[in-house]
C-alpha positions in Angstrom: -117.4 -58.6 -21.9 -117.4 -54.6 -20.6 -118.7 -55.8 -17.7 -116.6 -58.4 -16.7 -113.7 -56.2 -17.8 -114.4 -53.8 -15.5 -114.9 -55.8 -12.6 -111.8 -57.4 -13.2 -110.7 -53.4 -13.5 -111.5 -52.7 -10.4 -110.3 -56.1 -8.9 -106.7 -55.1 -9.9 -107.2 -51.3 -8.6 -108.4 -53.1 -5.3 -104.9 -55.1 -5.4 -102.8 -52.1 -6.9 -104.2 -50.1 -3.4 -103.7 -52.2 -0.8 -100.0 -52.8 -2.3 -99.5 -49.4 -2.1 -101.2 -49.5 1.6 -98.6 -51.9 2.4 -95.5 -50.4 0.5 -96.6 -47.4 2.5 -96.7 -48.8 5.7 -93.1 -50.7 4.9 -91.8 -47.1 3.8 -92.6 -45.6 7.2 -91.0 -47.8 8.9 -87.8 -48.0 6.8 -87.7 -44.1 7.7 -88.2 -44.5 11.4 -85.5 -46.9 11.1 -83.4 -44.8 8.9 -83.7 -42.1 10.6 -83.1 -43.7 14.5 -80.1 -44.9 12.7 -78.7 -41.7 11.3 -79.7 -39.9 14.8 -77.7 -42.5 16.5 -74.7 -41.6 14.5 -75.1 -38.2 14.8 -75.1 -38.4 18.5 -72.3 -41.1 18.3 -70.0 -38.5 16.3 -71.3 -35.9 18.7 -70.1 -38.2 21.8 -66.9 -38.9 19.6 -66.0 -35.2 18.5 -66.9 -34.2 22.1 -64.4 -36.9 23.3 -61.5 -35.6 20.8 -61.6 -32.1 22.0 -61.5 -33.2 25.8 -58.6 -35.5 24.2 -57.2 -32.3 22.6 -57.5 -30.4 24.9 -56.0 -32.7 27.8 -53.3 -33.2 25.4 -52.5 -29.1 24.7 -53.0 -28.9 29.0 -50.5 -31.4 29.4 -48.3 -30.5 26.0 -48.6 -26.6 28.2 -47.7 -27.9 31.0 -45.0 -30.0 30.1 -42.7 -28.5 28.2 -39.7 -27.1 30.4 -39.7 -23.5 28.9 -41.7 -21.2 31.0 -45.1 -20.2 29.2 -48.2 -18.2 30.5 -51.4 -16.8 28.9 -52.8 -13.4 29.4 -55.7 -11.2 29.6 -54.3 -8.5 26.4 -57.3 -6.1 28.0 -56.2 -6.7 32.2 -52.8 -7.8 31.7 -54.2 -10.7 34.6 -52.7 -14.3 33.9 -54.9 -16.7 32.7 -52.6 -19.7 32.7 -48.8 -20.3 33.7 -47.2 -23.6 33.3 -45.0 -26.0 35.7 -41.7 -24.7 33.8 -42.9 -20.8 34.6 -43.9 -21.5 38.7 -40.2 -23.2 38.9 -38.5 -19.8 37.6 -40.5 -17.2 39.1 -41.0 -18.4 42.2 -44.7 -18.0 42.5 -47.6 -20.7 43.1 -50.4 -21.3 40.4 -52.8 -19.5 42.5 -50.3 -16.6 43.3 -50.1 -16.5 39.8 -53.2 -15.9 39.0 -53.8 -13.1 41.0 -51.0 -11.4 39.8 -50.5 -9.5 36.5 -48.1 -9.6 33.8 -46.4 -6.1 35.3 -45.9 -8.4 38.9 -43.4 -9.4 37.1 -41.5 -6.6 35.5 -39.3 -4.0 37.4 -41.1 -0.6 37.3 -38.6 1.3 34.0 -40.0 -1.8 32.2 -43.8 -1.1 32.1 -43.6 1.8 30.3 -42.2 -0.2 27.3 -44.4 -3.0 27.8 -47.5 -0.7 27.4 -46.5 1.0 24.2 -45.9 -2.8 22.9 -49.6 -3.8 24.0 -51.2 -0.2 21.9 -51.1 -2.1 19.1 -49.5 -5.7 19.2 -50.0 -8.1 16.1 -51.6 -11.3 15.8 -49.2 -13.1 14.7 -46.4 -14.9 16.4 -43.3 -12.4 16.9 -40.4 -12.0 18.6 -41.2 -9.3 21.4 -37.8 -8.6 22.2 -35.6 -8.9 25.0 -36.8 -7.7 28.9 -35.4 -7.5 32.4 -38.1 -9.8 34.5 -37.9 -10.6 38.4 -38.8 -13.2 40.1 -40.8 -13.6 44.1 -37.9 -12.8 45.6 -36.9 -9.4 43.7 -34.1 -10.6 41.8 -34.3 -9.0 37.9 -33.2 -11.6 35.0 -32.8 -11.1 30.8 -35.6 -12.9 29.1 -36.3 -13.3 25.4 -40.6 -13.0 24.8 -42.0 -15.0 21.7 -45.9 -13.7 22.1 -49.2 -14.4 19.9 -52.4 -14.0 20.2 -55.0 -16.7 21.1 -58.0 -17.9 22.5 -58.6 -18.3 26.4 -61.8 -19.7 27.1 -63.6 -18.0 24.5 -61.6 -15.0 25.2 -59.1 -12.7 23.2 -55.7 -13.7 25.1 -52.3 -13.5 24.1 -49.8 -16.5 25.1 -45.8 -15.8 26.2 -43.2 -17.8 25.8 -39.9 -17.2 28.3 -36.5 -18.0 27.3 -34.1 -17.3 30.1 -31.1 -15.8 28.2 -29.7 -14.1 32.0 -26.5 -15.8 31.7 -25.7 -15.3 27.7 -26.4 -11.4 28.6 -24.5 -11.6 31.6 -21.8 -12.7 29.5 -21.7 -10.9 27.0 -22.2 -7.7 29.2 -18.5 -9.3 30.7 -17.2 -9.6 27.0 -18.4 -6.3 26.4 -17.3 -4.4 29.3 -14.2 -6.5 28.8 -13.8 -5.7 25.0 -14.2 -1.8 26.7 -11.6 -2.5 29.0 -9.1 -3.8 26.1 -10.3 -0.7 24.3 -9.9 1.9 26.7 -6.3 0.0 27.2 -5.1 0.3 23.8 -6.2 3.7 23.3 -4.0 4.6 26.3 -0.9 2.5 25.0 1.6 5.4 23.4 2.2 2.4 20.1 0.3 2.6 17.2 -2.3 -0.7 16.7 -5.1 -1.5 14.7 -7.6 -5.0 13.5 -8.5 -5.4 9.7 -10.6 -8.6 9.0 -10.4 -11.3 5.5 -11.2 -8.3 3.7 -9.3 -6.2 4.6 -11.5 -3.9 6.1 -10.4 -1.8 9.5 -12.6 -3.0 12.5 -10.7 -1.2 15.2 -7.5 1.7 15.1 -6.5 2.9 18.3 -6.0 6.9 19.3 -2.5 6.5 19.0 -2.7 5.0 14.8 -5.5 7.7 14.4 -2.4 10.3 15.4 0.4 8.9 13.1 -1.9 7.6 10.5 -3.5 11.6 10.4 -6.8 10.0 10.6 -10.2 9.4 12.5 -11.2 6.2 13.6 -14.4 7.3 12.5 -13.9 7.7 8.7 -11.5 4.7 8.8 -13.4 2.0 10.6 -15.2 -0.3 8.0 -13.4 0.9 5.0 -11.1 -1.0 2.9 -7.5 -0.3 3.8 -5.8 0.0 0.9 -8.7 1.8 -0.4 -8.5 5.0 2.1 -4.0 4.6 1.8 -3.7 3.6 -1.4 -0.3 4.3 -1.2 -0.1 1.5 1.4 0.9 -1.1 -1.1 4.1 0.3 -1.7 6.4 -1.0 0.3 6.6 -3.7 2.1 3.3 -3.1 3.6 1.3 -5.3 1.6 3.8 -7.8 0.7 3.9 -8.9 4.5 0.0 -8.5 5.3 -0.7 -10.7 2.6 1.4 -13.2 4.3 0.7 -13.1 7.5 -2.7 -12.7 6.3 -2.5 -16.4 4.3 0.4 -18.5 5.8 -1.2 -17.4 9.3 1.9 -16.5 11.0 3.7 -13.5 13.1 5.6 -10.9 10.3 8.0 -8.1 11.8 9.8 -5.6 9.7 10.1 -1.7 9.2 9.1 0.2 6.3 8.1 4.1 5.5 4.0 5.3 4.5 6.2 8.1 2.1 3.0 10.3 1.6 3.3 11.4 5.2 6.7 10.6 5.6 5.8 8.1 8.6 8.4 5.4 9.8 6.8 2.3 11.6 8.5 -1.1 13.2 5.5 -3.0 12.2 4.4 -6.1 13.6 1.9 -7.8 11.9 -0.2 -11.0 13.6 -3.3 -13.3 12.4 -6.6 -13.6 14.5 -9.0 -15.6 14.3 -11.2 -13.6 11.1 -7.7 -11.3 9.9 -4.6 -9.4 11.2 -3.4 -7.5 14.3 -1.1 -4.6 13.4 1.1 -3.7 16.2 3.3 -0.8 15.3 5.3 1.9 16.4 6.2 5.2 15.5 10.1 4.9 14.7 10.7 8.5 12.6 12.3 9.7 15.0 14.8 7.1 15.7 15.4 6.2 11.6 16.0 10.5 12.1 18.3 9.9 14.5 20.0 7.2 12.9 20.2 9.4 9.8 22.3 11.9 10.7 24.0 9.4 12.9 25.0 7.4 9.6 25.8 11.1 7.8 27.7 12.3 11.1 29.4 9.1 10.7 30.3 9.3 7.1 31.1 12.8 7.5 33.6 11.7 10.2 35.2 8.7 8.4 35.8 11.5 5.4 37.7 13.5 7.6 38.8 11.2 9.5 40.3 9.3 6.0 41.5 12.2 4.2 45.0 11.9 6.0 47.4 9.3 6.2 47.6 9.1 10.1 46.3 6.1 11.8 43.1 6.4 13.7 41.4 4.2 16.1 39.3 3.2 19.0 39.4 0.0 21.5 37.0 -0.6 24.5 38.2 -2.0 27.7 38.5 -4.9 25.9 40.6 -4.4 24.3 38.7 -5.2 21.3 39.2 -2.8 18.3 36.1 -0.6 17.8 36.5 1.3 14.7 39.3 2.5 12.5 40.5 4.6 9.5 41.2 3.3 6.2 45.1 4.5 6.9 45.0 1.8 9.8 43.0 -1.0 8.5 46.2 -0.8 5.9 48.5 -0.9 8.3 46.6 -3.8 9.9 46.1 -5.4 6.8 50.1 -5.4 6.0 51.2 -6.5 9.0 48.7 -9.7 9.6 47.0 -9.6 6.3 43.5 -9.7 7.3 41.1 -7.5 6.8 38.9 -5.7 9.8 36.5 -8.1 10.5 38.9 -10.8 10.3 41.7 -9.6 12.9 42.0 -10.1 16.5 44.7 -9.1 19.3 46.7 -12.7 18.8 47.0 -12.0 15.3 49.9 -9.3 16.5 53.7 -9.6 17.9 53.0 -9.6 21.6 55.6 -7.9 22.3 53.4 -4.7 20.7 50.9 -5.8 22.1 51.7 -5.3 25.3 53.1 -1.5 24.5 49.8 -0.8 23.4 48.2 -2.5 26.3 50.2 -0.8 29.0 48.8 2.3 27.1 45.4 1.0 27.0 45.5 0.7 31.0 47.2 4.2 31.7 44.3 5.9 29.3 41.2 3.5 31.2 42.5 5.3 34.3 41.4 8.5 33.2 45.2 10.1 31.7 45.8 11.6 28.1 49.6 11.5 27.1 51.6 11.1 24.3 54.7 8.9 22.7 56.7 9.0 20.4 58.6 6.1 19.5 61.6 5.5 17.4 61.7 1.5 15.3 64.0 0.8 12.8 62.4 -0.4 9.5 64.4 -1.1 6.5 67.4 0.3 8.0 65.9 3.1 8.2 65.3 4.8 11.9 61.5 5.6 12.2 59.7 8.0 15.0 56.0 8.1 15.4 53.8 10.0 17.6 51.1 8.4 19.0 48.3 10.2 21.4 45.8 8.1 23.6 43.1 9.2 24.9 40.0 7.9 27.1 36.5 7.9 25.5 33.7 8.5 28.3 30.2 8.1 28.5 27.6 9.5 29.7 28.0 9.3 33.3 31.5 10.3 32.5 33.3 6.7 32.7 36.2 5.3 30.7 34.8 3.3 28.3 37.9 2.7 26.0 40.4 5.1 24.1 40.9 6.9 21.3 44.7 6.2 19.2 46.3 8.4 17.1 49.4 7.6 15.9 51.5 10.4 12.7 55.0 9.2 11.5 57.5 12.1 12.2 60.9 10.7 11.1 60.7 14.2 8.5 59.8 16.1 11.6 62.4 14.2 13.8 65.5 14.5 10.9 64.8 18.4 10.2 64.9 18.8 13.9 68.3 16.9 13.5 69.4 18.9 11.3 68.5 22.2 13.1 70.6 21.3 15.7 73.7 20.6 13.3 73.1 24.0 12.6 72.5 25.8 15.9 75.5 23.8 16.2 77.5 25.1 13.7 76.0 28.4 14.2 76.8 28.6 18.0 80.5 28.6 16.4 79.7 30.8 14.2 78.7 33.0 16.7 81.6 32.4 19.1 84.0 33.2 16.1 82.4 36.6 15.7 82.3 37.3 19.8 85.8 36.6 20.4 88.1 35.8 17.2 87.0 38.7 15.2 85.6 41.2 17.8 88.5 41.1 19.8 91.0 42.4 17.1 88.2 45.1 16.4 88.3 46.4 19.5 91.9 46.4 19.8 92.0 49.2 17.1 89.1 50.8 18.3 91.3 51.0 21.7 94.4 52.2 19.4 92.5 54.6 17.9 91.6 56.0 20.9 95.0 56.7 22.1 95.9 58.1 19.0 96.8 61.8 19.0 95.9 63.7 15.9 97.6 66.6 16.1 100.7 64.8 15.4 99.9 62.3 13.0 101.2 63.1 9.5 97.8 60.6 8.5 95.6 62.8 10.7 92.3 62.6 8.3 93.1 58.5 7.8 92.5 57.4 11.6 88.5 59.9 12.1 88.5 57.6 9.0 89.4 54.3 10.3 87.8 54.7 13.7 84.7 55.1 12.2 84.4 51.9 9.7 85.6 49.9 12.8 82.6 51.3 14.8 80.7 50.4 11.6 82.6 46.7 11.4 81.9 45.9 15.5 77.9 46.8 14.4 77.8 45.0 11.4 79.1 41.7 14.2 76.9 42.3 17.1 73.9 42.6 14.2 74.8 39.2 12.7 75.4 38.1 16.4 72.1 39.1 17.1 70.3 37.2 14.0 72.6 34.1 15.3 70.8 34.4 18.7 67.5 34.4 17.3 67.7 31.9 14.7 68.8 29.7 17.2 66.0 30.5 19.6 63.4 29.7 16.8 65.2 26.5 16.5 64.9 26.0 20.1 61.3 26.8 20.4 60.3 24.1 17.3 62.0 21.6 18.9 60.4 22.2 22.0 56.5 21.7 19.9 57.7 18.6 19.4 55.8 16.2 22.0 58.7 15.0 23.9 61.9 13.0 23.7 62.1 9.5 22.2 60.8 7.2 24.4 60.3 9.8 26.8 56.5 10.3 27.9 55.0 13.8 28.0 51.8 14.0 29.8 49.2 16.4 27.6 47.3 19.0 29.8 
């Protein structure tokens, strides 16, 4: 039994060994097969990656060359061009081969190179906007560009890639706008009227020199400031209301107002703009003061001419009434039943108008004269003195007539009474000088003929003679006083203007 078991064991071991040998051979075969598969897959993956890299490189090159914006790659140490795309070739005018012989300093004006070198002293690796630069093409023509650059690898070496945006037209347009703005600013500064602009936040964006002077401020201090904060009392009056209306309703407004703190009057013109309002104003402070003086003078003159019952008025060359005092308009109201703003020449009787028109025409020729007019009113004779004086302008041209009418009825009546008194005084004087003095003269003559020695009344005759002399002297004094009184009456009459309806020209 043991021997048989041993034999069986050996047989089993031999069988197992043969199995293991066979298994090892199979395993080796499988391992080799697997290794071959892995190697094959590795090669396949390598070739696929290589193809993908080649395809990616081709795609990148296609994208680099096909983009319509100029691009180039340059060595950030030597500044030499490493690659350029088609758009760069077209913009700068160099062939690709010529480009690769150049450096980035060759496409810039000399004055730009120091700034370029400074930028490359410590350039950032990420994408960066390098700013605006001035480039030039092969023909030397200069143009403005914006440069965007970043660090990259090119054929295993460090390099920088740049994208160039031509902004020359934009810059030229901005330059034109800037020049026009400067020209407009200069023009606004040269005008003598004030101008300033506000944005929608009421901030001052521009102010000219005239406005600075009128508002006692400087543009350095007021630009960017809120108008209502900088001039706190400007909300008074109509400023805020009218500015607000122009801002919100987008309409132009015009008004006159005074800025009380400075005592400055302005004729304000406010216009809406795209982002606020523009204010154009004229300093009318002097005009306002002149107007105030004219008004005050007019009021004083009106007070003077209204302080009389005489009629005072003026007409222009069209015979239209310019002005009149209160007494005149009261007379007009009484004659026509109309107020001063309603009456016309047609409201007066034609014969009266003709009389005045003839006098106006004479005064239009430069004559200054007076007339005494007689008319009947309520059975009483009325006498009126009328003066006509031409009104002249700065060029000494007659532009109207000033008229003055005074009722001189009382003085005329007094004159008539005086004339009657003078007539009676003349009669008295004649009686005194002839009727009274003649007998007295005879008495004096007879007294001279008497002989005092033979007369029994020798003492009486000298006394009679002395009394006669005294009476003669008294008669002479009465005659002289009467003549003086009559002369005074004549002078008073001569002081009155002319006779009735007779014209006396004034000197």
